[in-house]
N, C-alpha and C positions, 0 to 999 in steps of 0.2 A: 332613034336608037337608044338614047338614055332612058326614055319612057318605057320602052319594051324591056330593057334590062332591069328597070325598077320593078315592073310587074313580075318578071321571072324571079327576082330575088324575094319578093313577098310570097310568091307561090311556094318557093323552096322553103321559106321559113315556116309557112303554115304546115307543109308536109312534115317538116322536121318536128314541129310541136305535136302533131297527130301521132307520129311514130314514137315520140318520147312518152306520150300519155299511155299508149298501148304497152310499151316496154315497162312502164312503172306498174301497170296493172298486173302484167305477167310476173314481174319481179316480186310483188307482194304475195301472189299466189305461190310462187316457187319457194319463197322464204317461209311461208306457212307450212308447206309440205315438207321442206327440208331446211330446218333452222340453221343459221350460220354457226360455225365453230371456229375457234381461233387456230390459225395455222401454226402458231408458235407453241402453244401449251395445251390445246384441245378443249379449253373452257368455252362456254357459250359465247358466241360473237355478239355483234352490235346491230341494232335496228338501223336501217331496214334490212340490210343483207351484207354486212361486212364481216368477213372471216378473220376477225381480230378482236380479242377481248379488251375491255377497258384498261385493265392492268398492264397488258403488253403494249397497248397503244400509248400509254403514258410513259413508257420506258424507251420509246423510239428516240434516236439521237437527233435532237433539234439542231438546226443550223445556228451558228453564232451570228452576232451582228455583222452585217456584210454590205459590200458595195452594191448598189442597185443596178449597176451596169454589168458587172462581171460575176457577182455573187461571192467574191473572195472576202476572207475575213478582214475586218478592220476595227478600229477603236470604237467603243460604244457611243461616244459622243458624236461621232461622224456617221455612224452606220445608218443605212436605209434611206438616207436623204442625199448625201453628197458622194459623187464618184470618188474612188480611190485615186491615189497619185498616179499609178500606171495607166488608169483609164483616162485621166486628165491629159496625159502625154500621148498615149497611143491607144485610143478606144477601140474595142472590137466592133465589127460591122453590125452586130445586133444591138438593139436599144436597151433592152432589159433582160436580165438573167435571173431566174427564180429557181431556187432549189428547195425541195420540201424537207430534206433531211441531210445530215452528214453521212458519208459513205462509211458507216461503222456498224458494229453489231447492234441489232440483228438485221438491219436493212441490207447490209452487204450479203448476208447469207441468203436472204430472199431473192435479191437480184441475181445472184449466181445460180440459185436453184432454177429460176426461170430461164436464164440465158443459156446455161450450159447443160442442164438436165431436163429441159423441156417441161417443167411443171407449170403448165399454162394457167392453172387456177390461181396462181400467185399474181398474174397480171391484173386480175380484177382488184385485188387488195391494193397493189401499188398504184393502179390507175385512179382508184377512188381516193386514196390518201393524197395523191398529187392534186386531184380536183379540189379536195377540201382545203389544201394549203393555198392553191391559187385563188380560190374563192375568198378565203380569209384575207389575202393580200389585196383584194379588190382589183385583180387583173382581168383583162378582157382582150379579145381578138376577134377577127372575122372568121378564121378557120384554123384548124390544127393540122400540122404536118409531122408525122413521125419520121425520124431520121431514116432515110432509105438504106437498105442493104443492096450490095451488088447482087445481080441474079445468081451468080455462082455461089456466093456466100449464103444466099437465101435457100438455094437448093440443098446445100450442105447441111444447114441447120434445120430446115423445114418450116421455119417461121421467122418473123421479125419481131423481136421482143419489144422494140419501140412501138410498133404498130399495135401489138396486143395491149400494151399499157395505154396508148393514146386513145384507143377506141372507148375504153371505160372512162377515161378522163373527159372525153368529148361528150359521152352520153350523160354523165353526171352533171356537166355544166351546160347542157343543151346546145352544144356547138357541133359543127361539122368536122369530122376527121376525114381528110382528103389525101390519102397516100399518093395519088396520081399527080399531085402538084410538082413533084420532083422525082428524078431517077438518079441512081448512082451508076455512072458509066465507066469508071475506072476502079478496079478492085483494090489495087495496092496490096501491101502486106499488112498483116495484123498489127494493130496499133499498140497492143500491150507490150510494155517494155521499151517503147521508143521515147526519145527525148522530144521536147516541144518542137525543136527545129526539124527533127526527123518526121514528126507527125505532119507538120506543115508541108514539107516536101512530098510526103506520101499522099497528100490529099489534093495536090494541084490538079485542077480540072476534073475533080472526081464527080461533081454533081452537075446536072442540067435541070432547068426549071421550065414549066409550062407557062409561056408568056401570057396566053389568053386567060388562064385561070388565076394567076397571081397578080396581074397588073392592077395597081391601085389598092391592093388588099393588105390588111394587117395580119401577118401570119405568125402563129406561135409554133415553133419547132419543139417537139417533144422527144426526149431521150431518157434512157434509164440512168446513166451516170455521166457526169461532166467532169473531165480531169483537167486538161490544158485548155479546152475550148477550141481546139484546132478543127474538129469535125463540125461543130456548130458554126464556126467562122466561115469555113469553106462553103457550107450549105447556105448561110446567110448571104455571102457574096453572090452566089448563083441566083438566089431569089431576088435580091435587089437589082441585079443586072437584068433580070426578066421583068422588072417594073414593079415589084412589091413596094408598097408605101412604107412598111415598117416590118421588121422581123424581131421577135422576142424569142427567148429560149426558156423552156420549162423542163426541168429535170427532176427525177425522183430523188437523186442523191448527188451530192457534190463531194468529189474526192479532194484531198489536200492538193492545192494548186502550187506549182513551183513559183519562185520569185522571178521577177523580170517582166518584160513587155508581154502582153497577150498577143495572140495571133491577130493580125489586122487584115 
């Protein structure tokens, strides 16, 4: 059984590499025919095909020194290596949380334009920026899972912004993006405006995970914005209950988190 599973994994990896090579060739051709232009100012974009100029790229809001477990801000001398005090007392179910940027201008405007106005071309920029940030941090995983939307919410919006971002992140990092790893089975009410406690209650039993696909795997959950961590925690609980070996969280932007214990 393990031998057959190993052969299947190697075959999948080879197929992924072949697809990646073909995508790269098509990307180079597409960028030659239609050079990238900055979504923010209209200036020429960056090679190979990033619709963001160097000047605007350098102005993106960097994350401050942060806790490696929850990504919340902490003192410079402790950052990136030692978990913060609240994670030491009540750690979230995910092992690592990585945010590419702060949720501030102009990243917030890009996220909102994608999420609420359906400007899907922005997903490529956000996905590639997240991949670049993850690569620089030296992070890895077995597969990527975009945070699922409930089917009713998906039908209402017409797309899942986390999936659109995660696809580009996975492509740039040479990883598999597997939305089918998990489903959202409880819609709940919209999270915007809810307190941390209300968010936790709203997300109880919200997700299920595919036991066969996640068992023994290191899964990176991808989302656009992390605020209290309630959604990420609920999804991580479902993945770990299904047998995932480890769950990390990768997000484009980190909103200012409230003080107090994180969702556990």
